[in-house]
C-alpha positions in Angstrom: -20.1 71.9 95.6 -18.1 68.6 95.5 -14.7 68.9 93.7 -15.7 66.1 91.2 -18.5 68.4 89.9 -16.1 71.3 89.4 -13.6 69.6 87.1 -13.7 68.6 83.5 -12.0 68.7 80.1 -12.1 70.8 77.0 -11.5 68.7 73.9 -9.7 70.7 71.3 -9.8 69.1 67.8 -7.9 70.1 64.7 -8.8 68.7 61.3 -8.9 69.3 57.6 -10.8 67.8 54.7 -9.0 64.5 55.3 -10.2 64.1 58.8 -9.0 64.7 62.4 -5.3 65.6 62.6 -4.9 66.3 66.3 -6.8 65.9 69.6 -5.9 67.7 72.8 -7.5 67.4 76.2 -7.3 70.6 78.3 -8.1 70.0 82.0 -10.3 72.7 83.6 -11.7 73.6 87.0 -15.0 75.4 87.4 -14.6 78.4 89.8 -17.4 80.9 90.4 -19.3 79.2 87.5 -16.5 79.9 85.1 -14.1 77.3 83.6 -10.4 78.0 84.3 -7.6 76.0 82.7 -6.3 73.8 85.5 -2.6 73.9 86.3 -0.1 72.0 88.5 -1.4 69.2 90.7 -5.0 70.0 89.9 -4.3 69.4 86.2 -2.4 66.2 86.9 -5.2 64.9 89.0 -7.8 65.5 86.3 -5.6 63.9 83.6 -5.0 60.8 85.9 -8.8 60.5 86.3 -9.1 60.6 82.5 -6.5 57.9 82.0 -8.1 55.7 84.7 -11.6 56.1 83.2 -10.3 55.4 79.7 -8.4 52.2 80.4 -9.7 49.4 78.3 -11.3 51.6 75.7 
């Protein structure tokens, strides 16, 4: 399976009755069909991809 199909993000959202208060992107790798929180260089690579894909939005 290509690496690009084994990486992604979990979006954690905290809010209250006034709306969204905090957003957090957690980089993940899919290993053995289970998401694992990415660490180190793998996490940095996923976050760089997110920044690149989000430019101009």
